[in-house]
PAKE-528294 format. One record per residue (C-alpha): x, z, y. Coordinates in Angstrom, 2 decimals, always signed. Layout:
// residues N
{{X Z Y}}
...
END
This chain:
// residues 179
{{-29.89 +8.67 +85.09}}
{{-32.42 +6.62 +82.84}}
{{-30.79 +3.45 +83.70}}
{{-27.39 +4.68 +82.56}}
{{-28.93 +5.83 +79.32}}
{{-30.35 +2.37 +78.65}}
{{-26.99 +0.64 +79.55}}
{{-24.64 +2.78 +77.38}}
{{-25.83 +1.37 +73.95}}
{{-25.28 -2.12 +75.29}}
{{-21.75 -1.38 +76.51}}
{{-20.90 +0.10 +73.20}}
{{-22.32 -2.85 +71.36}}
{{-20.34 -5.26 +73.58}}
{{-17.09 -3.24 +72.96}}
{{-17.62 -3.44 +69.29}}
{{-18.35 -7.16 +69.38}}
{{-15.07 -7.70 +71.43}}
{{-13.06 -5.75 +68.85}}
{{-14.66 -7.53 +65.95}}
{{-14.18 -10.89 +67.58}}
{{-10.52 -10.28 +68.31}}
{{-10.04 -9.35 +64.61}}
{{-11.96 -12.41 +63.41}}
{{-10.21 -15.00 +65.58}}
{{-6.72 -13.51 +66.06}}
{{-5.88 -11.61 +62.89}}
{{-3.08 -12.86 +60.74}}
{{-4.00 -11.82 +57.16}}
{{-0.73 -13.06 +55.68}}
{{+1.40 -10.87 +58.09}}
{{+0.49 -7.25 +56.94}}
{{+3.39 -5.13 +58.29}}
{{+5.73 -3.68 +55.77}}
{{+7.63 -0.48 +56.11}}
{{+10.51 -2.19 +54.30}}
{{+11.13 -4.96 +56.92}}
{{+14.72 -4.71 +58.01}}
{{+15.47 -2.29 +55.09}}
{{+17.58 -3.02 +52.03}}
{{+15.72 -4.42 +49.01}}
{{+14.92 -1.37 +46.80}}
{{+17.09 -1.09 +43.71}}
{{+15.57 -2.31 +40.58}}
{{+16.38 -3.65 +37.02}}
{{+13.81 -5.47 +35.09}}
{{+14.19 -7.19 +31.61}}
{{+14.59 -10.93 +31.94}}
{{+11.53 -12.82 +30.94}}
{{+13.56 -15.31 +28.94}}
{{+16.22 -13.14 +27.38}}
{{+15.87 -9.52 +26.49}}
{{+19.68 -9.13 +26.64}}
{{+19.79 -9.93 +30.33}}
{{+18.31 -8.06 +33.35}}
{{+17.08 -9.08 +36.76}}
{{+18.36 -6.68 +39.33}}
{{+18.34 -6.23 +43.21}}
{{+22.15 -7.00 +43.08}}
{{+21.32 -10.54 +41.86}}
{{+19.66 -11.32 +45.26}}
{{+22.53 -10.32 +47.47}}
{{+25.16 -12.84 +48.79}}
{{+22.91 -15.61 +49.92}}
{{+19.40 -15.96 +51.46}}
{{+16.82 -15.88 +48.66}}
{{+13.15 -15.70 +48.06}}
{{+11.60 -12.91 +45.88}}
{{+8.08 -14.21 +44.53}}
{{+5.75 -11.68 +42.82}}
{{+3.38 -13.66 +40.68}}
{{+1.31 -13.68 +37.43}}
{{-0.36 -16.18 +35.12}}
{{-3.73 -14.65 +35.68}}
{{-3.45 -15.08 +39.39}}
{{-5.35 -18.17 +40.67}}
{{-3.52 -18.20 +44.12}}
{{-0.18 -18.22 +42.09}}
{{-1.16 -21.47 +40.39}}
{{-2.08 -23.06 +43.86}}
{{+1.36 -22.12 +45.39}}
{{+3.31 -23.06 +42.26}}
{{+3.88 -26.79 +43.07}}
{{+5.31 -25.87 +46.58}}
{{+7.69 -23.26 +44.86}}
{{+8.89 -26.18 +42.58}}
{{+9.42 -28.27 +45.71}}
{{+11.29 -25.58 +47.51}}
{{+13.56 -25.12 +44.55}}
{{+14.17 -28.82 +43.88}}
{{+14.27 -30.19 +47.58}}
{{+15.59 -27.33 +49.61}}
{{+17.72 -25.67 +46.92}}
{{+16.69 -22.16 +47.98}}
{{+17.08 -19.75 +45.16}}
{{+13.75 -18.23 +44.12}}
{{+13.66 -15.05 +41.90}}
{{+10.44 -14.16 +40.36}}
{{+8.77 -10.94 +39.27}}
{{+6.17 -11.41 +36.67}}
{{+3.55 -8.86 +37.59}}
{{+1.53 -6.96 +34.87}}
{{+1.42 -9.97 +32.63}}
{{+1.95 -10.77 +28.97}}
{{+5.41 -12.17 +28.60}}
{{+4.36 -14.71 +26.10}}
{{+1.76 -16.13 +28.51}}
{{+4.27 -16.11 +31.31}}
{{+6.77 -18.14 +29.37}}
{{+4.24 -20.62 +28.11}}
{{+2.92 -21.01 +31.63}}
{{+6.38 -21.71 +33.14}}
{{+7.19 -24.06 +30.24}}
{{+3.96 -25.93 +30.84}}
{{+4.06 -26.03 +34.75}}
{{+7.83 -26.01 +35.55}}
{{+10.14 -23.14 +36.38}}
{{+11.21 -22.82 +39.96}}
{{+12.93 -19.49 +39.40}}
{{+16.59 -18.73 +39.03}}
{{+15.64 -15.65 +37.01}}
{{+12.26 -13.95 +36.38}}
{{+11.88 -10.14 +35.72}}
{{+9.04 -8.66 +33.64}}
{{+7.32 -5.93 +35.69}}
{{+4.84 -5.05 +32.83}}
{{+3.67 -1.73 +34.46}}
{{+4.07 -2.89 +38.16}}
{{+6.65 -0.22 +39.13}}
{{+8.88 -2.57 +41.08}}
{{+5.98 -4.18 +42.78}}
{{+4.79 -0.73 +43.91}}
{{+8.30 +0.05 +45.23}}
{{+8.01 -3.21 +47.24}}
{{+4.66 -2.24 +48.55}}
{{+2.92 -5.25 +46.87}}
{{-0.85 -5.35 +47.41}}
{{-1.46 -8.19 +44.97}}
{{-0.13 -11.54 +43.83}}
{{+1.37 -13.73 +45.10}}
{{+3.59 -12.02 +47.58}}
{{+6.87 -13.52 +48.71}}
{{+9.88 -11.81 +50.40}}
{{+12.71 -13.46 +52.33}}
{{+15.84 -11.54 +51.39}}
{{+19.06 -11.89 +53.65}}
{{+22.39 -12.41 +52.22}}
{{+23.06 -8.71 +52.94}}
{{+20.08 -7.78 +50.69}}
{{+17.69 -6.83 +53.51}}
{{+14.05 -7.82 +53.50}}
{{+13.54 -9.87 +56.61}}
{{+9.94 -11.25 +55.88}}
{{+7.06 -10.59 +53.72}}
{{+4.40 -13.25 +53.01}}
{{+1.06 -12.13 +51.47}}
{{-0.80 -14.76 +49.57}}
{{-0.04 -18.27 +48.43}}
{{+2.62 -20.07 +50.37}}
{{+1.31 -23.44 +51.83}}
{{+3.21 -26.19 +53.53}}
{{+2.39 -24.90 +57.01}}
{{+3.80 -21.41 +56.21}}
{{+6.87 -22.93 +54.69}}
{{+7.40 -25.19 +57.66}}
{{+6.71 -22.87 +60.43}}
{{+7.78 -19.50 +59.16}}
{{+9.71 -19.24 +55.89}}
{{+12.10 -22.23 +56.13}}
{{+13.08 -21.39 +59.76}}
{{+13.91 -17.87 +58.64}}
{{+15.88 -19.16 +55.75}}
{{+17.77 -21.46 +58.00}}
{{+18.50 -18.56 +60.48}}
{{+19.73 -16.20 +57.89}}
{{+21.30 -18.64 +55.58}}
{{+23.09 -20.84 +58.13}}
{{+21.40 -23.89 +56.53}}
{{+21.27 -27.03 +58.77}}
END
């Protein structure tokens, strides 16, 4: 009985180390499950960043495979992924729609003018309500939207070349019938 009492703490310790090791080496932090995967993109209407007479709406993303990128000028990771978004827009001709999250519109316009604008349209989400409806944790987050308007993938964090080559572009080719 005394031997079992001495062994139990070590068994518990090794079990905890096994669980922590699994999370440390096999976790995929950019693949947090979303309740919206496979669901229709939530209806939204946001004022257009560049023209207050226009709106950016859910219906704009229907009809072809698109990317929906939630970003902000104050987001450091957004500035890291921005050159790749420009490349995606220019080289792959994938339509990217942006949602400027809790940002000053003047700062956002100046930032896009200075750094280049990869977006077809950008909506102003000053209060973050649309981002909340999408389940956004922070910026940047990018969603792949099917031609039918369904969310087929959610990428959390900055898109890098590896994520583009191995995950996002193959999905876009699959859903968009791109060669």
